[in-house]
C-alpha positions in Angstrom: 128.3 112.9 40.8 124.9 113.9 41.9 122.9 116.3 39.7 120.3 118.5 41.4 117.4 120.2 39.7 119.2 123.5 40.1 122.2 122.1 38.2 119.9 121.1 35.4 118.2 124.5 35.2 121.5 126.4 35.2 123.1 124.2 32.7 124.2 126.2 29.6 125.2 124.5 26.4 127.5 126.0 23.8 126.0 127.0 20.6 127.5 125.5 17.5 126.6 125.7 14.0 124.1 123.1 13.4 123.3 122.6 17.1 120.1 121.8 18.9 117.2 124.2 19.2 117.9 126.2 22.3 114.2 126.5 23.3 113.6 122.9 22.9 116.7 122.0 25.0 115.6 124.5 27.6 112.1 123.1 27.8 113.5 119.6 28.0 116.0 120.7 30.7 113.1 122.3 32.6 111.0 119.1 32.4 114.0 117.0 33.5 114.6 119.4 36.4 111.0 119.2 37.5 111.0 115.4 37.1 114.3 115.2 39.1 112.8 117.5 41.7 109.7 115.4 42.0 111.8 112.3 42.1 113.9 113.8 44.9 110.8 114.8 46.9 109.4 111.3 46.4 112.8 109.8 47.3 112.9 112.0 50.5 109.3 111.0 51.3 110.2 107.3 50.8 113.3 107.7 52.9 111.2 109.2 55.7 108.7 106.4 55.3 111.5 103.8 55.3 112.9 105.4 58.5 109.5 105.3 60.1 108.9 101.7 59.0 112.4 100.8 60.3 111.5 102.4 63.6 108.2 100.5 63.7 110.1 97.3 62.8 112.5 98.0 65.7 109.6 98.6 68.0 107.9 95.4 66.9 111.1 93.5 67.4 111.4 94.8 70.9 107.7 94.0 71.5 108.3 90.5 70.0 111.3 90.0 72.3 109.3 91.2 75.3 106.4 88.9 74.4 108.8 86.0 73.8 110.4 86.6 77.2 107.0 86.9 78.8 105.9 83.7 77.2 109.1 81.9 78.4 108.5 83.4 81.9 104.9 82.3 81.8 105.8 78.8 80.7 108.5 78.6 83.4 106.0 79.9 86.0 103.4 77.4 84.8 106.0 74.6 85.1 107.0 75.8 88.6 103.3 75.9 89.7 102.8 72.4 88.2 105.8 71.0 90.0 104.7 72.7 93.2 101.2 71.3 92.9 102.7 67.9 92.2 104.9 68.1 95.3 101.9 69.3 97.4 99.8 66.4 96.0 102.6 63.9 96.9 102.8 65.4 100.4 99.0 65.2 100.9 99.1 61.5 99.7 102.0 60.7 102.0 100.2 62.4 105.0 97.0 60.5 104.1 99.0 57.2 103.9 100.7 57.9 107.3 97.3 58.8 108.9 95.7 55.7 107.4 98.6 53.6 108.7 98.2 55.1 112.2 94.5 54.5 112.1 95.0 51.0 110.9 97.6 50.4 113.7 95.1 51.9 116.3 92.3 49.7 114.9 94.6 46.6 115.3 95.4 47.6 118.9 91.7 48.1 119.6 90.9 44.8 117.9 93.5 43.1 120.1 92.1 44.7 123.2 88.5 43.8 122.3 89.6 40.2 121.5 91.3 40.0 124.9 88.3 41.4 126.6 86.0 39.0 124.8 88.3 36.1 125.6 88.3 37.2 129.3 84.5 37.5 129.2 84.3 33.9 127.8 86.5 32.6 130.5 84.5 34.5 133.2 81.3 33.0 131.7 82.8 29.5 131.8 84.0 30.1 135.3 80.5 31.3 136.4 78.9 28.3 134.7 81.3 26.0 136.6 80.6 27.8 139.8 76.8 27.5 139.2 77.2 23.8 138.5 79.3 23.4 141.6 76.7 25.3 143.6 73.8 23.3 142.1 75.8 20.1 142.7 76.3 21.2 146.3 72.6 22.0 146.7 71.7 18.6 145.0 73.9 16.8 147.5 72.4 18.8 150.3 68.9 17.8 149.1 70.0 14.2 148.8 71.3 14.4 152.4 68.2 16.1 153.5 66.0 13.6 151.7 68.0 10.7 153.0 67.8 12.1 156.6 64.1 12.7 156.1 63.6 9.1 155.0 65.7 7.9 157.9 63.8 10.1 160.3 60.5 9.0 158.9 61.8 5.4 159.1 62.7 5.9 162.7 59.4 7.5 163.5 57.7 4.6 161.7 59.8 2.2 163.6 59.1 3.9 166.8 55.5 4.0 165.9 55.6 0.4 165.1 57.5 -0.3 168.2 55.1 1.8 170.2 52.1 0.0 168.7 53.6 -3.4 169.2 54.8 -2.8 172.8 52.2 -3.4 175.5 51.0 -0.5 177.4 52.6 -0.1 180.6 
């Protein structure tokens, strides 16, 4: 049973022979009624405050949930970005390796071509040296023949001269 301040104020006690002092009881009842009324107001205020605080707690819980979800989303996004960056980096490295391999292959081909060209030039040089030797050798033989003919001609001229000098004049 709930007693209100009005119940206390309207309470009437029976009077008996050696009973309580009515004025004192009435004053006490009035004070109790005022106290109960004050307590009821305080209680109502506290109930309102509790309701407000419960509303704030609910709002804070929703905010906390939203922040938690946002944090999870941000972490997930960060991991996705990190994975994506890792994949991009791996692709860049693979492309660089492929390009390096292609450049290396091209360099080898060019080196082989250059070595063949160099080898051909060495052969051409040796061939030219041999041709020059052969030409020089031919010229040397020609000089030898010319020299030998010149000696022979000069020997014949000398013989003719000698014969001409030794023969009597006709």
